[in-house]
C-alpha positions as CSV (number, residue, x, y, z in Angstrom):
1,M,137.7,43.2,154.1
2,A,139.7,40.2,152.8
3,R,138.5,36.7,153.4
4,V,139.5,35.0,156.7
5,V,139.5,31.4,157.7
6,I,138.3,30.3,161.2
7,G,140.0,27.0,162.2
8,V,137.9,25.1,164.7
9,D,139.0,22.3,167.0
10,P,135.7,21.0,168.3
11,H,134.9,19.0,171.4
12,K,131.6,18.0,173.1
13,L,131.7,20.8,175.7
14,S,134.1,23.3,174.1
15,A,135.4,24.6,170.8
16,T,138.8,26.3,170.3
17,I,139.0,28.7,167.3
18,E,141.7,30.7,165.5
19,V,141.1,33.3,162.9
20,V,143.8,33.7,160.2
21,D,143.9,35.6,156.9
22,E,145.1,34.3,153.5
23,S,148.7,35.1,154.6
24,E,148.3,32.9,157.7
25,R,148.5,35.9,159.9
26,V,146.7,35.3,163.2
27,L,143.9,37.8,163.7
28,G,142.2,36.3,166.7
29,A,141.7,33.2,168.9
30,G,139.5,32.0,171.7
31,R,137.9,29.1,173.5
32,F,134.2,28.9,173.9
33,G,131.6,26.5,175.3
34,T,129.2,24.6,173.0
35,D,126.1,25.6,175.0
36,K,123.8,28.4,173.8
37,T,125.8,31.2,175.6
38,G,129.2,30.0,174.4
39,Y,128.0,29.6,170.9
40,A,126.6,33.1,170.8
41,A,129.8,34.5,172.2
42,M,131.8,32.7,169.5
43,R,129.6,34.1,166.8
44,R,130.0,37.6,168.3
45,H,133.8,37.2,168.5
46,V,134.0,36.8,164.7
47,A,131.2,39.1,163.7
48,S,133.7,41.8,162.6
49,F,134.9,39.5,159.7
50,P,132.1,39.5,157.1
51,E,134.0,37.4,154.6
52,R,134.6,34.3,156.7
53,V,134.9,30.6,156.2
54,W,134.6,28.1,159.0
55,A,137.0,25.2,158.8
56,V,135.8,22.4,161.1
57,E,138.0,19.4,161.8
58,G,136.1,16.1,161.7
59,S,132.7,17.4,160.6
60,S,131.4,13.9,160.3
61,G,132.3,13.0,163.9
62,A,132.9,15.1,166.9
63,G,132.5,18.3,164.9
64,R,129.2,17.4,163.3
65,P,126.9,19.1,165.9
66,L,128.8,22.4,165.7
67,A,129.1,22.3,161.9
68,Q,125.3,21.7,161.6
69,R,124.6,24.6,163.9
70,L,126.8,26.9,161.8
71,L,125.2,25.7,158.5
72,A,121.7,26.3,159.9
73,D,122.7,29.9,160.7
74,G,123.9,30.4,157.1
75,E,127.6,30.2,157.7
76,H,130.1,28.9,155.1
77,V,131.7,25.7,156.4
78,V,134.3,23.3,155.0
79,D,135.5,20.0,156.3
80,V,139.2,19.5,157.3
81,P,140.2,15.8,157.6
82,A,142.1,15.0,160.8
83,K,145.0,13.5,158.9
84,L,145.7,16.8,157.0
85,S,145.7,18.9,160.2
86,A,148.0,16.3,161.8
87,R,150.5,16.8,158.9
88,A,150.3,20.5,159.1
89,R,150.9,20.3,162.9
90,M,153.9,18.0,162.4
91,F,155.7,20.4,160.1
92,D,154.8,23.5,162.1
93,T,156.8,25.0,165.0
94,G,156.1,23.8,168.5
95,H,157.5,20.3,168.3
96,N,154.2,18.7,167.2
97,R,152.5,19.5,170.6
98,K,148.9,18.3,170.8
99,T,146.9,21.1,172.3
100,D,143.6,22.7,171.4
101,S,145.2,25.9,170.2
102,H,147.8,24.2,168.1
103,D,145.0,22.0,166.6
104,A,142.9,25.0,165.7
105,H,145.9,26.7,164.1
106,A,146.7,23.6,162.1
107,V,143.1,23.3,160.9
108,A,143.1,27.0,159.8
109,V,146.5,26.6,158.0
110,V,145.2,23.5,156.1
111,A,142.0,25.4,155.0
112,V,144.2,28.3,153.7
113,R,146.7,26.2,151.8
114,T,144.6,23.3,150.5
115,K,142.2,23.7,147.6
116,G,139.4,21.2,147.1
117,L,138.2,20.8,150.6
118,R,134.6,19.5,150.9
119,V,132.1,22.3,151.3
120,L,129.4,21.3,153.7
121,A,125.7,21.9,153.2
122,Y,122.7,21.8,155.5
123,D,120.3,19.2,154.0
124,V,117.4,18.4,156.4
125,Q,116.4,15.3,154.4
126,L,119.9,13.8,154.6
127,E,120.2,14.8,158.3
128,A,116.9,13.0,159.0
129,L,118.1,9.9,157.1
130,R,121.3,9.9,159.1
131,L,119.5,10.1,162.4
132,L,117.1,7.3,161.5
133,V,119.8,5.0,160.2
134,D,121.9,5.6,163.3
135,R,118.9,4.8,165.5
136,R,118.3,1.6,163.4
137,A,121.9,0.6,164.0
138,E,121.5,1.1,167.8
139,L,118.4,-1.0,167.8
140,T,120.2,-3.7,165.9
141,R,123.0,-3.8,168.5
142,A,120.4,-3.8,171.3
143,R,118.6,-6.7,169.6
144,I,121.8,-8.8,169.4
145,Q,122.5,-8.2,173.1
146,A,118.9,-9.1,174.1
147,A,118.9,-12.2,172.0
148,N,122.2,-13.3,173.5
149,R,120.8,-12.9,177.0
150,V,117.7,-14.9,176.0
151,H,119.9,-17.7,174.6
152,R,121.9,-17.8,177.9
153,L,118.8,-18.0,180.1
154,L,117.1,-20.6,177.9
155,S,120.2,-22.8,177.9
156,E,120.2,-22.7,181.7
157,L,116.5,-23.5,181.9
158,V,116.5,-26.2,179.2
159,P,120.0,-27.7,179.1
160,G,121.1,-29.3,175.8
161,Q,118.7,-27.3,173.6
162,S,120.1,-24.5,171.6
163,K,119.2,-22.7,168.3
164,K,121.4,-20.3,166.5
165,N,118.7,-18.0,165.1
166,I,115.9,-18.2,167.5
167,S,112.8,-16.0,167.0
168,T,110.7,-14.5,169.7
169,G,107.9,-16.9,169.0
170,Q,110.2,-19.9,169.4
171,A,111.6,-18.5,172.6
172,K,108.1,-18.1,174.0
173,T,107.2,-21.7,173.1
174,I,110.3,-23.1,174.8
175,L,109.8,-20.9,177.9
176,A,106.2,-22.1,178.2
177,T,107.4,-25.7,178.6
178,V,109.5,-24.8,181.6
179,K,108.0,-24.9,185.1
180,P,110.8,-24.5,187.7
181,R,110.0,-25.1,191.4
182,D,113.0,-23.6,193.2
183,I,113.5,-19.8,193.6
184,A,116.6,-19.7,191.3
185,G,114.7,-21.3,188.5
186,K,111.7,-19.1,188.9
187,T,113.9,-16.0,188.9
188,R,115.6,-17.2,185.8
189,R,112.3,-17.8,184.0
190,R,111.0,-14.4,185.0
191,L,114.1,-12.7,183.7
192,A,113.9,-14.7,180.4
193,A,110.3,-13.6,180.0
194,E,111.3,-9.9,180.5
195,Q,114.2,-10.3,178.0
196,I,111.8,-11.8,175.4
197,A,109.4,-8.9,176.0
198,E,112.2,-6.4,175.5
199,L,113.2,-8.2,172.3
200,V,109.7,-8.0,170.9
201,V,109.7,-4.2,171.5
202,I,113.1,-3.7,169.9
203,E,112.1,-5.7,166.8
204,K,108.9,-3.7,166.5
205,K,110.8,-0.4,166.6
206,A,113.4,-1.6,164.1
207,K,110.7,-2.7,161.7
208,A,108.9,0.7,162.0
209,I,112.2,2.6,161.3
210,T,112.9,0.3,158.3
211,R,109.5,1.2,156.8
212,E,110.1,4.9,157.4
213,L,113.6,4.6,155.8
214,K,112.1,2.9,152.8
215,E,109.6,5.7,152.3
216,M,112.2,8.4,152.7
217,V,114.6,6.8,150.2
218,A,111.8,6.4,147.7
219,A,110.7,10.0,148.2
220,S,114.2,11.3,147.6
221,G,114.2,9.9,144.0
222,S,117.1,7.5,144.6
223,T,117.2,4.2,142.6
224,L,119.7,2.5,144.9
225,M,117.1,0.0,146.1
226,E,116.8,-1.4,142.6
227,L,120.3,-3.0,143.0
228,P,120.2,-6.6,144.2
229,G,121.0,-6.8,147.9
230,V,120.5,-3.1,148.6
231,G,117.6,-2.6,151.0
232,P,116.3,0.5,152.7
233,V,119.0,0.4,155.4
234,V,121.9,0.1,153.0
235,A,120.5,2.7,150.7
236,A,119.8,5.2,153.5
237,R,123.3,4.8,155.0
238,T,124.8,5.3,151.5
239,L,122.8,8.5,150.9
240,A,123.5,9.9,154.4
241,D,127.2,9.2,154.4
242,V,128.0,10.1,150.8
243,G,126.0,13.4,150.7
244,D,127.3,15.0,147.5
245,V,128.6,12.3,145.1
246,A,130.3,15.0,143.0
247,R,133.1,15.2,145.6
248,F,134.4,11.9,144.2
249,A,136.2,12.3,140.9
250,D,135.6,8.7,139.7
251,R,134.7,5.3,140.9
252,N,138.3,4.6,142.0
253,R,138.1,7.5,144.5
254,F,134.7,6.2,145.7
255,A,136.1,2.7,146.2
256,S,139.0,4.1,148.2
257,W,136.5,5.9,150.4
258,T,134.4,2.8,150.9
259,G,137.5,0.7,151.7
260,T,136.8,-1.7,148.8
261,A,139.9,-0.8,146.8
262,P,142.7,-3.3,147.6
263,I,146.1,-2.1,148.5
264,E,149.1,-3.4,146.5
265,A,151.5,-5.4,148.6
266,S,153.9,-6.8,145.9
267,S,157.4,-7.8,146.6
268,G,159.9,-8.6,143.8
269,E,158.3,-10.9,141.3
270,I,155.3,-11.7,143.6
271,V,152.4,-9.5,142.8
272,R,149.6,-9.5,145.4
273,H,147.1,-7.2,147.0
274,R,145.9,-7.0,150.6
275,L,142.7,-5.9,152.2
276,S,142.3,-2.2,152.8
277,R,141.3,-1.1,156.3
278,A,141.0,2.5,155.4
279,G,137.9,4.4,154.3
280,N,134.5,4.6,155.8
281,R,134.0,1.3,157.7
282,R,130.3,1.8,158.0
283,M,129.9,1.9,154.2
284,N,132.2,-1.1,153.9
285,H,129.9,-3.0,156.2
286,M,126.9,-2.0,154.2
287,I,128.5,-3.2,151.0
288,H,129.4,-6.4,152.8
289,I,125.7,-6.9,153.7
290,A,124.7,-6.3,150.0
291,A,127.4,-8.8,148.8
292,T,126.2,-11.5,151.3
293,T,122.6,-11.0,150.3
294,Q,123.6,-11.5,146.6
295,L,125.4,-14.7,147.4
296,R,122.3,-16.1,149.1
297,H,120.2,-15.7,145.9
298,D,120.5,-16.4,142.2
299,T,121.9,-13.0,141.2
300,E,124.6,-11.8,138.8
301,G,126.8,-11.1,141.8
302,R,126.6,-14.8,142.8
303,A,127.6,-15.8,139.3
304,Y,130.5,-13.3,139.3
305,Y,131.6,-14.7,142.7
306,Q,131.6,-18.3,141.4
307,R,133.6,-17.3,138.3
308,K,136.2,-15.8,140.5
309,I,136.4,-19.0,142.6
310,A,136.7,-21.0,139.4
311,A,139.6,-18.7,138.2
312,G,141.6,-19.7,141.3
313,K,140.7,-16.9,143.7
314,T,140.1,-17.8,147.4
315,K,136.7,-17.1,149.0
316,A,138.0,-14.0,150.7
317,E,139.6,-12.7,147.4
318,A,136.4,-13.4,145.5
319,M,134.3,-11.6,148.2
320,R,136.6,-8.5,147.9
321,C,136.1,-8.5,144.1
322,L,132.4,-8.7,144.5
323,K,132.4,-5.8,147.0
324,R,134.4,-3.7,144.6
325,R,131.9,-4.5,141.9
326,I,129.0,-3.4,144.2
327,S,130.9,-0.2,145.1
328,D,131.1,0.7,141.4
329,A,127.4,-0.1,140.9
330,L,126.5,2.2,143.8
331,F,128.7,5.0,142.4
332,R,127.1,4.7,139.0
333,R,123.6,4.9,140.5
334,L,124.5,7.9,142.7
335,R,125.9,9.7,139.7
336,A,122.9,8.9,137.6
337,D,120.5,10.1,140.3
338,A,122.4,13.3,140.9
339,Q,122.2,14.1,137.2
340,K,118.4,13.8,137.3
341,Q,118.1,16.3,140.1
342,P,117.3,19.9,139.0
343,A,120.1,22.4,139.2
344,A,120.2,24.3,142.4
345,D,120.1,28.0,142.6
346,V,123.5,29.7,142.7
347,D,122.7,31.9,145.7
348,A,120.6,29.2,147.5
349,G,123.1,28.1,150.1
350,P,126.7,27.9,151.2
351,G,127.8,25.3,148.7
352,G,128.0,21.5,148.4
353,H,125.1,19.2,147.6
354,C,122.3,21.7,147.9
355,G,122.6,25.3,146.9
356,A,126.2,25.2,145.6
357,S,127.8,28.6,145.1
358,L,129.9,29.1,141.9
359,H,132.0,31.7,143.8
360,S,133.1,29.4,146.6
361,S,136.7,30.1,147.6
362,A,137.2,26.5,148.9
363,T,136.1,24.3,146.0
364,G,133.9,24.2,143.0
365,L,130.9,22.2,142.2
366,H,133.0,19.3,141.0
367,P,136.2,19.2,143.1
368,P,139.0,17.3,141.3
369,T,140.0,15.3,144.4
370,G,138.3,13.8,147.4
371,T,139.0,14.3,151.0
372,S,140.5,10.8,151.3
373,D,143.5,11.5,149.2
374,Q,144.4,15.2,149.6
375,P,148.1,16.1,149.0
376,L,150.3,17.5,151.7
377,P,149.6,21.2,152.3
378,G,152.0,23.5,150.6
379,P,155.0,25.0,152.2
380,A,154.6,28.0,154.6
381,P,155.9,31.4,153.5
382,T,159.5,32.1,154.5
383,T,159.8,33.9,157.8
384,L,163.5,33.7,158.5
385,R,165.8,36.3,157.0
386,P,168.2,35.0,154.4
387,T,171.7,34.7,155.6
388,T,174.4,36.7,153.7
389,R,177.4,34.6,152.7
390,T,180.8,36.3,152.7
391,R,183.2,35.4,150.0
392,K,186.6,34.2,151.1
393,S,189.5,36.4,150.2
394,T,191.7,35.2,147.4
395,T,194.8,37.2,148.7
396,P,197.3,34.7,150.0
397,R,198.0,35.1,153.7
398,P,201.6,35.8,154.7
399,L,203.5,33.0,156.1
400,E,204.4,33.3,159.8
401,P,208.0,33.0,160.7
402,A,209.1,29.7,162.0
403,P,209.8,29.6,165.7
C-alpha cells in the first residue's frame, strides 16, 4: 500500500485527524480523545495503513504530548509549523474557516507538498532535560513572586528601608528587629516569616535542579558550558530546544531561529536594521543572559561590546551584535559536538537526532532548510475541467435592412 499522511490538529483533550494519500485524496478522518481509550481508538482507526506518517501541528507546544506518545510507540512523526498550515488553509476552499477538520486537512496537505519538514525523534535524555529546565524556569518565576511579596511586607513593617536584591538571610535579620504590638502588625510579620520560609524552600529546589542539569549536560558530552556566560541552565535549554542541530543549514538560519538576526528596515538612502521579534523567544532570553554575564566580567564579549560602542553603535545595537556573536558561537559548538557523536544505526528509529533513517520520505539527515523559513506549499492539482473556447466565425454577418 502507498504511503499515507495523517494530519493531526492536537488539543489538550482531543485530536482531530485526517488521512490523505500522496495525491491529497482523503481516505479517512475522525476526532478522538487524548485519554488512553481515545488514543487507542485513534491508533486502531489508522492501523490499516502500514506505511503512514503522522504530521503533527505545533509539536513543540500543544502537540508535544501526543507527538511524544506516538514516537514512544515507534510511529514516524514530522513537525508542521502553524504558519505553513495557515497558508495552506488560506488558499484552500472553504473561505479560510478555522475548524478542527479544516486544520487537520491543512496540516496533511502541507506534509504532502512540503519537503524538508523536521522529523521528530524520541530522545529520553533531551526530554528529561526539557522537563528539568522547564521546572527550573517555574521555580525562578515563583522565587520572583515570593521575593516581591517579602519586599512589600518588609516595607510595611520597616518603612523607609528597601533593598533591591535582598537575600533570605538579610530578610530574616530585618524581620528579627521588628516587634509589632497591634494585631495587624503581628499578622503582617507572621505572613512575612511564611513568605521567607517559602523563599528558602524555592531557592533550595532551584539549586538542586541546577546541579542536576549541570551533571546531565556534562554527561551528554556537550561543550556549551565552556563558553563564557553559558551555565547549566542556558546549556540545558539550548540542547532541549535545538534537538538536532543538523536541521539548520548554517549559522544564519540558526540566528533567525534564535531571533538574533536583525531585520532590514531600510528606506531610500537610509540603511538600518531593527530588532527581530521572531524565532524562539526562550532561546533569545538565554542568549541575552549569556550576553549580560559576559558584560559583567572581563571577557572577549565585553571587549567586542566596547568596540561596537566606540564605533558609534548605541548600547542596544551593540547588545544585539553581541547576542548574534554568541548565537554563532553556540551553533559552532553544537555542530562540533554533533560531529563527535557516533553515527546512529540506520534502522534504529524514526529519524531525526537519534536513529535517523536514510529512507525517510519527509527529509534527509541534513535537511536543506529549517522550519523557520519554509517556502509556500506548492499548488494543488487541478480539479476543474478546462473550459473549451469557441472561435469566432470569420464569415461576415448580413446587414439587416434599415427600418
